[in-house]
C-alpha angles and dihedrals in degrees: 000000000000140000130199139184134187147155122288119205121169135173125184121180122178118183116170145146115232143175101219095168128192124178128208110173109296092346120096122191126185139169108241102183135013129188123183124183122183127177128185135183126176146093134303122208130196134177132175150145132252121199121192115213093171131020092260102027132070141165118224137187124195136183131177148169139208131226114193146155114234137193121194132184124184123187124187133179112208121191119199121201129190113201091345096308121113106244105165139015118199121194115185137170127204123195129190135171140170146109124304135193118198134162127231127224123281111252127209122187154160119229125200118196122200 
């Protein structure tokens, strides 16, 4: 049986132009630009077992989880048109942060030692 722990640092940046269009009568609204930034820092933990069935061969199973603090900021520009003429541009930013706990996938494997 074994146990491991290490740092977790993650950065995710999405920046794209889009045409997310919605219609309401003669009014058309669409998202023109979207930017999403997400930062994480924390710890990752793993534990598992390794069983040797020969001197140089073993089967192992591992599972883990992450505990991290995150900060996320999303900015969107929405343009609204009425009968084809731009009438309003909305620019808004949403921010969120907090702690998060998530698990990792279970791993199964065969190890060969030389």
